[in-house]
BADO-10472 format. One record per residue (C-alpha): residue in three letters; chain; x, y, z. Coordinates in steps of 0.1 Angstrom, whole numbers, plus 5000, padded with zeros to 4 digits. Layout:
REM BADO-10472
+-----+---+------+------+------+
|   r | c |    X |    Y |    Z |
+-----+---+------+------+------+
| ALA | A |    X |    Y |    Z |
...
+-----+---+------+------+------+
//
This chain:
REM BADO-10472
+-----+---+------+------+------+
|   r | c |    X |    Y |    Z |
+-----+---+------+------+------+
| UNK | A | 5557 | 4523 | 4999 |
| UNK | A | 5539 | 4527 | 5032 |
| UNK | A | 5557 | 4560 | 5038 |
| UNK | A | 5546 | 4572 | 5004 |
| UNK | A | 5510 | 4563 | 5010 |
| UNK | A | 5510 | 4582 | 5043 |
| UNK | A | 5526 | 4612 | 5025 |
| UNK | A | 5499 | 4611 | 4998 |
| UNK | A | 5471 | 4608 | 5024 |
| UNK | A | 5484 | 4638 | 5043 |
| UNK | A | 5487 | 4658 | 5011 |
| UNK | A | 5451 | 4649 | 5002 |
| UNK | A | 5439 | 4660 | 5036 |
| UNK | A | 5458 | 4692 | 5033 |
| UNK | A | 5443 | 4700 | 4999 |
| UNK | A | 5408 | 4691 | 5010 |
| UNK | A | 5413 | 4714 | 5040 |
| UNK | A | 5424 | 4742 | 5018 |
| UNK | A | 5393 | 4739 | 4995 |
| UNK | A | 5370 | 4734 | 5025 |
| UNK | A | 5384 | 4766 | 5041 |
| UNK | A | 5381 | 4784 | 5008 |
| UNK | A | 5346 | 4773 | 5004 |
| UNK | A | 5338 | 4784 | 5040 |
| UNK | A | 5353 | 4818 | 5033 |
| UNK | A | 5335 | 4822 | 5001 |
| UNK | A | 5302 | 4813 | 5020 |
| UNK | A | 5309 | 4838 | 5046 |
| UNK | A | 5317 | 4865 | 5020 |
| UNK | A | 5281 | 4861 | 5005 |
| UNK | A | 5259 | 4887 | 5022 |
| UNK | A | 5222 | 4882 | 5023 |
| UNK | A | 5191 | 4901 | 5034 |
| UNK | A | 5156 | 4885 | 5035 |
| UNK | A | 5123 | 4901 | 5031 |
| UNK | A | 5086 | 4893 | 5022 |
| UNK | A | 5064 | 4906 | 4995 |
| UNK | A | 5029 | 4902 | 4979 |
| UNK | A | 5030 | 4873 | 4954 |
| UNK | A | 5023 | 4895 | 4925 |
| UNK | A | 5055 | 4916 | 4931 |
| UNK | A | 5079 | 4888 | 4922 |
| UNK | A | 5067 | 4889 | 4886 |
| UNK | A | 5068 | 4926 | 4883 |
| UNK | A | 5098 | 4941 | 4864 |
| UNK | A | 5103 | 4972 | 4888 |
| UNK | A | 5106 | 4950 | 4918 |
| UNK | A | 5132 | 4927 | 4904 |
| UNK | A | 5151 | 4956 | 4889 |
| UNK | A | 5151 | 4974 | 4922 |
| UNK | A | 5166 | 4944 | 4941 |
| UNK | A | 5191 | 4938 | 4914 |
| UNK | A | 5203 | 4975 | 4917 |
| UNK | A | 5207 | 4972 | 4954 |
| UNK | A | 5227 | 4940 | 4950 |
| UNK | A | 5249 | 4955 | 4923 |
| UNK | A | 5255 | 4985 | 4945 |
| UNK | A | 5261 | 4968 | 4978 |
| UNK | A | 5269 | 4932 | 4971 |
| UNK | A | 5241 | 4921 | 4993 |
| UNK | A | 5218 | 4895 | 4978 |
| UNK | A | 5181 | 4900 | 4984 |
| UNK | A | 5162 | 4868 | 4993 |
| UNK | A | 5125 | 4875 | 4986 |
| UNK | A | 5100 | 4852 | 5001 |
| UNK | A | 5065 | 4860 | 4984 |
| UNK | A | 5032 | 4853 | 5002 |
| UNK | A | 5006 | 4834 | 4981 |
| UNK | A | 4971 | 4848 | 4980 |
| UNK | A | 4957 | 4883 | 4981 |
| UNK | A | 4965 | 4913 | 5002 |
| UNK | A | 4945 | 4901 | 5032 |
| UNK | A | 4963 | 4866 | 5030 |
| UNK | A | 4998 | 4884 | 5029 |
| UNK | A | 4991 | 4906 | 5059 |
| UNK | A | 4975 | 4879 | 5079 |
| UNK | A | 5003 | 4854 | 5073 |
| UNK | A | 5029 | 4880 | 5080 |
| UNK | A | 5013 | 4888 | 5113 |
| UNK | A | 5011 | 4852 | 5122 |
| UNK | A | 5048 | 4847 | 5112 |
| UNK | A | 5059 | 4876 | 5133 |
| UNK | A | 5040 | 4863 | 5163 |
| UNK | A | 5057 | 4829 | 5158 |
| UNK | A | 5092 | 4845 | 5159 |
| UNK | A | 5099 | 4848 | 5122 |
| UNK | A | 5136 | 4857 | 5115 |
| UNK | A | 5128 | 4875 | 5082 |
| UNK | A | 5150 | 4906 | 5082 |
| UNK | A | 5131 | 4935 | 5066 |
| UNK | A | 5093 | 4937 | 5070 |
| UNK | A | 5071 | 4959 | 5048 |
| UNK | A | 5040 | 4975 | 5061 |
| UNK | A | 5018 | 4990 | 5034 |
| UNK | A | 4996 | 5014 | 5054 |
| UNK | A | 4999 | 5030 | 5089 |
| UNK | A | 4975 | 5006 | 5104 |
| UNK | A | 4997 | 4976 | 5098 |
| UNK | A | 5029 | 4994 | 5108 |
| UNK | A | 5016 | 5008 | 5141 |
| UNK | A | 5000 | 4976 | 5151 |
| UNK | A | 5032 | 4956 | 5145 |
| UNK | A | 5052 | 4983 | 5162 |
| UNK | A | 5030 | 4984 | 5192 |
| UNK | A | 5032 | 4946 | 5194 |
| UNK | A | 5070 | 4949 | 5198 |
| UNK | A | 5080 | 4932 | 5166 |
| UNK | A | 5104 | 4958 | 5154 |
| UNK | A | 5137 | 4974 | 5165 |
| UNK | A | 5140 | 5011 | 5173 |
| UNK | A | 5160 | 5027 | 5143 |
| UNK | A | 5170 | 5061 | 5159 |
| UNK | A | 5205 | 5051 | 5170 |
| UNK | A | 5210 | 5025 | 5142 |
| UNK | A | 5205 | 5050 | 5114 |
| UNK | A | 5225 | 5077 | 5132 |
| UNK | A | 5255 | 5052 | 5135 |
| UNK | A | 5256 | 5053 | 5097 |
| UNK | A | 5261 | 5090 | 5098 |
| UNK | A | 5226 | 5097 | 5084 |
| UNK | A | 5204 | 5124 | 5099 |
| UNK | A | 5170 | 5107 | 5095 |
| UNK | A | 5151 | 5139 | 5102 |
| UNK | A | 5168 | 5156 | 5074 |
| UNK | A | 5162 | 5127 | 5050 |
| UNK | A | 5125 | 5118 | 5059 |
| UNK | A | 5115 | 5148 | 5081 |
| UNK | A | 5078 | 5147 | 5094 |
| UNK | A | 5072 | 5114 | 5075 |
| UNK | A | 5090 | 5095 | 5103 |
| UNK | A | 5065 | 5075 | 5123 |
| UNK | A | 5074 | 5083 | 5159 |
| UNK | A | 5057 | 5061 | 5185 |
| UNK | A | 5046 | 5073 | 5220 |
| UNK | A | 5078 | 5062 | 5235 |
| UNK | A | 5097 | 5089 | 5213 |
| UNK | A | 5113 | 5063 | 5189 |
| UNK | A | 5106 | 5054 | 5154 |
| UNK | A | 5105 | 5018 | 5142 |
| UNK | A | 5104 | 5022 | 5104 |
| UNK | A | 5114 | 5044 | 5076 |
| UNK | A | 5088 | 5055 | 5049 |
| UNK | A | 5095 | 5046 | 5013 |
| UNK | A | 5065 | 5062 | 4996 |
| UNK | A | 5034 | 5082 | 5002 |
| UNK | A | 5001 | 5073 | 4985 |
| UNK | A | 4980 | 5103 | 4974 |
| UNK | A | 4945 | 5093 | 4962 |
| UNK | A | 4929 | 5106 | 4931 |
| UNK | A | 4903 | 5094 | 4905 |
| UNK | A | 4915 | 5074 | 4875 |
| UNK | A | 4893 | 5072 | 4845 |
| UNK | A | 4891 | 5053 | 4812 |
| UNK | A | 4894 | 5078 | 4785 |
| UNK | A | 4881 | 5054 | 4758 |
| UNK | A | 4849 | 5048 | 4777 |
| UNK | A | 4843 | 5086 | 4782 |
| UNK | A | 4850 | 5091 | 4744 |
| UNK | A | 4826 | 5063 | 4735 |
| UNK | A | 4798 | 5080 | 4756 |
| UNK | A | 4806 | 5115 | 4743 |
| UNK | A | 4812 | 5127 | 4778 |
| UNK | A | 4840 | 5153 | 4787 |
| UNK | A | 4867 | 5141 | 4809 |
| UNK | A | 4863 | 5149 | 4846 |
| UNK | A | 4881 | 5178 | 4860 |
| UNK | A | 4884 | 5193 | 4896 |
| UNK | A | 4875 | 5207 | 4918 |
| UNK | A | 4843 | 5186 | 4921 |
| UNK | A | 4820 | 5169 | 4946 |
| UNK | A | 4808 | 5133 | 4951 |
| UNK | A | 4774 | 5144 | 4938 |
| UNK | A | 4791 | 5155 | 4905 |
| UNK | A | 4810 | 5123 | 4905 |
| UNK | A | 4778 | 5103 | 4906 |
| UNK | A | 4763 | 5124 | 4878 |
| UNK | A | 4793 | 5118 | 4857 |
| UNK | A | 4794 | 5081 | 4864 |
| UNK | A | 4757 | 5079 | 4853 |
| UNK | A | 4766 | 5094 | 4819 |
| UNK | A | 4791 | 5067 | 4811 |
| UNK | A | 4773 | 5037 | 4826 |
| UNK | A | 4759 | 5013 | 4799 |
| UNK | A | 4746 | 4981 | 4816 |
| UNK | A | 4737 | 4966 | 4783 |
| UNK | A | 4774 | 4966 | 4774 |
| UNK | A | 4786 | 4956 | 4809 |
| UNK | A | 4800 | 4991 | 4815 |
| UNK | A | 4799 | 5006 | 4849 |
| UNK | A | 4806 | 5044 | 4855 |
| UNK | A | 4822 | 5037 | 4889 |
| UNK | A | 4843 | 5012 | 4907 |
| UNK | A | 4855 | 5012 | 4943 |
| UNK | A | 4871 | 4985 | 4964 |
| UNK | A | 4848 | 4967 | 4990 |
| UNK | A | 4868 | 4978 | 5020 |
| UNK | A | 4879 | 5009 | 5039 |
| UNK | A | 4885 | 5037 | 5032 |
| UNK | A | 4860 | 5035 | 5003 |
| UNK | A | 4831 | 5025 | 5027 |
| UNK | A | 4836 | 5056 | 5047 |
| UNK | A | 4849 | 5082 | 5022 |
| UNK | A | 4829 | 5113 | 5033 |
| UNK | A | 4832 | 5106 | 5070 |
| UNK | A | 4870 | 5104 | 5068 |
| UNK | A | 4872 | 5135 | 5045 |
| UNK | A | 4854 | 5153 | 5073 |
| UNK | A | 4878 | 5138 | 5098 |
| UNK | A | 4851 | 5124 | 5119 |
| UNK | A | 4869 | 5106 | 5148 |
| UNK | A | 4867 | 5068 | 5149 |
| UNK | A | 4870 | 5069 | 5187 |
| UNK | A | 4850 | 5087 | 5213 |
| UNK | A | 4868 | 5108 | 5240 |
| UNK | A | 4866 | 5079 | 5264 |
| UNK | A | 4884 | 5057 | 5239 |
| UNK | A | 4853 | 5036 | 5227 |
| UNK | A | 4840 | 5031 | 5192 |
| UNK | A | 4826 | 5062 | 5175 |
| UNK | A | 4811 | 5044 | 5144 |
| UNK | A | 4776 | 5053 | 5156 |
| UNK | A | 4783 | 5089 | 5146 |
| UNK | A | 4757 | 5097 | 5119 |
| UNK | A | 4784 | 5106 | 5093 |
| UNK | A | 4796 | 5069 | 5091 |
| UNK | A | 4761 | 5057 | 5086 |
| UNK | A | 4756 | 5082 | 5057 |
| UNK | A | 4789 | 5071 | 5042 |
| UNK | A | 4781 | 5034 | 5040 |
| UNK | A | 4745 | 5040 | 5029 |
| UNK | A | 4758 | 5061 | 5001 |
| UNK | A | 4784 | 5034 | 4991 |
| UNK | A | 4758 | 5007 | 4990 |
| UNK | A | 4735 | 5029 | 4968 |
| UNK | A | 4761 | 5032 | 4941 |
| UNK | A | 4757 | 4995 | 4933 |
| UNK | A | 4722 | 4985 | 4946 |
| UNK | A | 4702 | 5017 | 4938 |
| UNK | A | 4720 | 5038 | 4913 |
| UNK | A | 4734 | 5009 | 4894 |
| UNK | A | 4765 | 5028 | 4884 |
| UNK | A | 4789 | 5004 | 4902 |
| UNK | A | 4792 | 4967 | 4905 |
| UNK | A | 4771 | 4954 | 4935 |
| UNK | A | 4793 | 4941 | 4962 |
| UNK | A | 4780 | 4906 | 4957 |
| UNK | A | 4792 | 4907 | 4921 |
| UNK | A | 4827 | 4919 | 4931 |
| UNK | A | 4829 | 4892 | 4956 |
| UNK | A | 4819 | 4865 | 4930 |
| UNK | A | 4846 | 4880 | 4907 |
| UNK | A | 4870 | 4874 | 4936 |
| UNK | A | 4884 | 4909 | 4927 |
| UNK | A | 4916 | 4917 | 4945 |
| UNK | A | 4936 | 4950 | 4949 |
| UNK | A | 4947 | 4950 | 4912 |
| UNK | A | 4913 | 4943 | 4898 |
| UNK | A | 4909 | 4977 | 4880 |
| UNK | A | 4941 | 4973 | 4861 |
| UNK | A | 4929 | 4939 | 4846 |
| UNK | A | 4892 | 4948 | 4842 |
| UNK | A | 4893 | 4986 | 4837 |
| UNK | A | 4881 | 4982 | 4801 |
| UNK | A | 4845 | 4982 | 4814 |
| UNK | A | 4850 | 5005 | 4845 |
| UNK | A | 4850 | 5041 | 4839 |
| UNK | A | 4860 | 5058 | 4872 |
| UNK | A | 4882 | 5044 | 4900 |
| UNK | A | 4891 | 5061 | 4932 |
| UNK | A | 4927 | 5048 | 4943 |
| UNK | A | 4961 | 5060 | 4953 |
| UNK | A | 4988 | 5073 | 4929 |
| UNK | A | 5007 | 5040 | 4932 |
| UNK | A | 4982 | 5025 | 4908 |
| UNK | A | 4999 | 5043 | 4880 |
| UNK | A | 5025 | 5016 | 4882 |
| UNK | A | 5000 | 4990 | 4872 |
| UNK | A | 4983 | 5012 | 4845 |
| UNK | A | 5017 | 5019 | 4829 |
| UNK | A | 5028 | 4983 | 4827 |
| UNK | A | 5018 | 4967 | 4794 |
| UNK | A | 5040 | 4937 | 4805 |
| UNK | A | 5023 | 4930 | 4838 |
| UNK | A | 4989 | 4945 | 4830 |
| UNK | A | 4983 | 4947 | 4792 |
| UNK | A | 4953 | 4969 | 4782 |
| UNK | A | 4940 | 4984 | 4750 |
| UNK | A | 4926 | 5015 | 4766 |
| UNK | A | 4941 | 5049 | 4779 |
| UNK | A | 4937 | 5063 | 4814 |
| UNK | A | 4935 | 5098 | 4828 |
| UNK | A | 4936 | 5113 | 4863 |
| UNK | A | 4913 | 5137 | 4881 |
| UNK | A | 4914 | 5149 | 4918 |
| UNK | A | 4894 | 5132 | 4946 |
| UNK | A | 4859 | 5148 | 4949 |
| UNK | A | 4851 | 5166 | 4981 |
| UNK | A | 4824 | 5159 | 5006 |
| UNK | A | 4815 | 5196 | 5008 |
| UNK | A | 4831 | 5226 | 5026 |
| UNK | A | 4837 | 5206 | 5057 |
| UNK | A | 4851 | 5176 | 5039 |
| UNK | A | 4875 | 5191 | 5015 |
| UNK | A | 4903 | 5167 | 5023 |
| UNK | A | 4921 | 5141 | 5002 |
| UNK | A | 4933 | 5107 | 5014 |
| UNK | A | 4970 | 5100 | 5020 |
| UNK | A | 4987 | 5067 | 5032 |
| UNK | A | 5022 | 5057 | 5036 |
| UNK | A | 5044 | 5027 | 5031 |
| UNK | A | 5071 | 5017 | 5057 |
| UNK | A | 5099 | 4993 | 5061 |
| UNK | A | 5110 | 4979 | 5095 |
| UNK | A | 5137 | 4957 | 5108 |
| UNK | A | 5124 | 4925 | 5126 |
| UNK | A | 5136 | 4923 | 5162 |
| UNK | A | 5146 | 4886 | 5153 |
| UNK | A | 5164 | 4896 | 5121 |
| UNK | A | 5190 | 4870 | 5111 |
| UNK | A | 5210 | 4896 | 5092 |
| UNK | A | 5206 | 4929 | 5111 |
| UNK | A | 5234 | 4947 | 5095 |
| UNK | A | 5223 | 4938 | 5060 |
| UNK | A | 5188 | 4946 | 5070 |
| UNK | A | 5198 | 4981 | 5080 |
| UNK | A | 5216 | 4988 | 5047 |
| UNK | A | 5186 | 4975 | 5027 |
| UNK | A | 5160 | 4995 | 5047 |
| UNK | A | 5180 | 5028 | 5044 |
| UNK | A | 5185 | 5022 | 5007 |
| UNK | A | 5148 | 5014 | 5000 |
| UNK | A | 5137 | 5044 | 5019 |
| UNK | A | 5157 | 5067 | 4995 |
| UNK | A | 5155 | 5048 | 4962 |
| UNK | A | 5123 | 5026 | 4959 |
| UNK | A | 5103 | 5054 | 4945 |
| UNK | A | 5126 | 5056 | 4915 |
| UNK | A | 5118 | 5020 | 4905 |
| UNK | A | 5082 | 5019 | 4915 |
| UNK | A | 5074 | 5052 | 4899 |
| UNK | A | 5058 | 5066 | 4931 |
| UNK | A | 5058 | 5098 | 4953 |
| UNK | A | 5087 | 5095 | 4977 |
| UNK | A | 5083 | 5103 | 5014 |
| UNK | A | 5114 | 5124 | 5016 |
| UNK | A | 5116 | 5157 | 5035 |
| UNK | A | 5128 | 5176 | 5004 |
| UNK | A | 5133 | 5170 | 4967 |
| UNK | A | 5155 | 5189 | 4943 |
| UNK | A | 5139 | 5204 | 4913 |
| UNK | A | 5153 | 5177 | 4893 |
| UNK | A | 5139 | 5150 | 4916 |
| UNK | A | 5105 | 5168 | 4916 |
| UNK | A | 5104 | 5166 | 4879 |
| UNK | A | 5116 | 5130 | 4880 |
| UNK | A | 5088 | 5119 | 4903 |
| UNK | A | 5062 | 5128 | 4878 |
| UNK | A | 5081 | 5126 | 4846 |
| UNK | A | 5089 | 5090 | 4851 |
| UNK | A | 5052 | 5082 | 4855 |
| UNK | A | 5043 | 5104 | 4825 |
| UNK | A | 5070 | 5088 | 4804 |
| UNK | A | 5059 | 5054 | 4813 |
| UNK | A | 5023 | 5062 | 4803 |
| UNK | A | 5035 | 5070 | 4768 |
| UNK | A | 5013 | 5101 | 4765 |
| UNK | A | 4982 | 5089 | 4785 |
| UNK | A | 4991 | 5115 | 4813 |
| UNK | A | 5015 | 5144 | 4814 |
| UNK | A | 5037 | 5158 | 4842 |
| UNK | A | 5011 | 5186 | 4846 |
| UNK | A | 4982 | 5162 | 4849 |
| UNK | A | 4999 | 5143 | 4877 |
| UNK | A | 5012 | 5173 | 4896 |
| UNK | A | 4978 | 5192 | 4894 |
| UNK | A | 4956 | 5163 | 4904 |
| UNK | A | 4978 | 5147 | 4930 |
| UNK | A | 4997 | 5176 | 4948 |
| UNK | A | 4981 | 5209 | 4937 |
| UNK | A | 4944 | 5202 | 4944 |
| UNK | A | 4940 | 5228 | 4972 |
| UNK | A | 4927 | 5200 | 4994 |
| UNK | A | 4937 | 5192 | 5030 |
| UNK | A | 4949 | 5158 | 5042 |
| UNK | A | 4929 | 5130 | 5057 |
| UNK | A | 4944 | 5098 | 5070 |
| UNK | A | 4931 | 5069 | 5048 |
| UNK | A | 4936 | 5042 | 5074 |
| UNK | A | 4921 | 5035 | 5107 |
| UNK | A | 4947 | 5042 | 5133 |
| UNK | A | 4943 | 5037 | 5171 |
| UNK | A | 4935 | 5010 | 5197 |
| UNK | A | 4928 | 4977 | 5181 |
| UNK | A | 4929 | 4993 | 5148 |
| UNK | A | 4936 | 4961 | 5128 |
| UNK | A | 4904 | 4945 | 5143 |
| UNK | A | 4885 | 4978 | 5138 |
| UNK | A | 4893 | 4979 | 5102 |
| UNK | A | 4885 | 4941 | 5098 |
| UNK | A | 4852 | 4944 | 5116 |
| UNK | A | 4840 | 4974 | 5096 |
| UNK | A | 4850 | 4955 | 5063 |
| UNK | A | 4831 | 4924 | 5073 |
| UNK | A | 4800 | 4941 | 5086 |
| UNK | A | 4796 | 4967 | 5059 |
| UNK | A | 4801 | 4940 | 5032 |
| UNK | A | 4773 | 4919 | 5048 |
| UNK | A | 4751 | 4951 | 5048 |
| UNK | A | 4758 | 4958 | 5011 |
| UNK | A | 4748 | 4922 | 5002 |
| UNK | A | 4715 | 4927 | 5022 |
| UNK | A | 4725 | 4901 | 5048 |
| UNK | A | 4716 | 4927 | 5076 |
| UNK | A | 4701 | 4962 | 5079 |
| UNK | A | 4719 | 4994 | 5086 |
| UNK | A | 4710 | 4995 | 5123 |
| UNK | A | 4723 | 4960 | 5130 |
| UNK | A | 4754 | 4969 | 5110 |
| UNK | A | 4762 | 4999 | 5131 |
| UNK | A | 4753 | 4981 | 5163 |
| UNK | A | 4775 | 4951 | 5155 |
| UNK | A | 4805 | 4972 | 5145 |
| UNK | A | 4803 | 4993 | 5177 |
| UNK | A | 4799 | 4963 | 5200 |
| UNK | A | 4826 | 4942 | 5182 |
| UNK | A | 4850 | 4970 | 5181 |
| UNK | A | 4845 | 4979 | 5218 |
| UNK | A | 4851 | 4943 | 5227 |
| UNK | A | 4883 | 4943 | 5207 |
| UNK | A | 4894 | 4976 | 5225 |
| UNK | A | 4886 | 4960 | 5259 |
| UNK | A | 4907 | 4929 | 5250 |
| UNK | A | 4937 | 4951 | 5241 |
| UNK | A | 4934 | 4972 | 5273 |
+-----+---+------+------+------+
//
């Protein structure tokens, strides 16, 4: 009896060991990659479909950790987490200013050798879009380029009996067009622009006025920046064709405000990525149609359009570096297909070129055509201006300009104090970095 019990006990232990071993092996076989995103993304169909497609293709599960709050909350928290040693694998940087700040801070790993080890010629895939640092390495791959344009509400133009805007045109013509469709009695504004850069300094950026002097200090006292922010304020405070900044603040308007409130906003200057929102009746239902027009110019010396980039990097503390590399490479070549955006690839086949814009046009259900998109995004005859502030203490520079110009637009300080405070605060930030 005793011998039988001992035998049974040994058998039980053996079976338990087999199951435990099997569970351990199953656990080890589950590959995971972690990333972060803005809170709104987790509820958007394209984002979930994209990660599902990656998992189906590679067997790697994508663990997404959304950040509550708006864009500023997301970027601030992400920066704090990186500083604290976060082990999140893949880090998105929407805009060069965020990417270069994080790369310069040493948060990312160099990708040159890693991508080459996969048999991929990065220059052949991404070409001049690769963001090389001063040390000769690149720490991210681009996944999209954002080309600016003017979106407009066709229904509001039809209601006012005003022809749809066409290019080429100037900011003066933009203002005159906005006046014609503005109807304050009905709560309709002819124009809407976010209360941040680059909208605050549109014309100065189009003229490629440097943000830094030759000695490396702040150049915001250049007259072109003053003219730009005075013009921006006048749209809401004097011309009344745009919501005053104070009203936008009270509305708690975030990055996607126009997609939710565009029924009473006629013109909106933004990047092509916004087509994803305007085409999604699931995420942003609306009962009005949109069109696209090219970005107005700031005259002969300011005939440039804004372009920004989106990047993915691998955290130097990544918990799953191999999976992170696979995910990053895949996103750099495939995200545009799901998000419906313009890829940052060195070359596209004729089929892919058509896919870039036909996907957007098809998703719009007749609101815009392939020709509309190509002509107003790519074939404008305009040059290129960097939409972001890039350089020493760029993140602080951007934040300071946003804070001080918003205060100026709400009549909390005059233009001279605004310019003075921006220059002194930015110079102090530059000094601290150096």
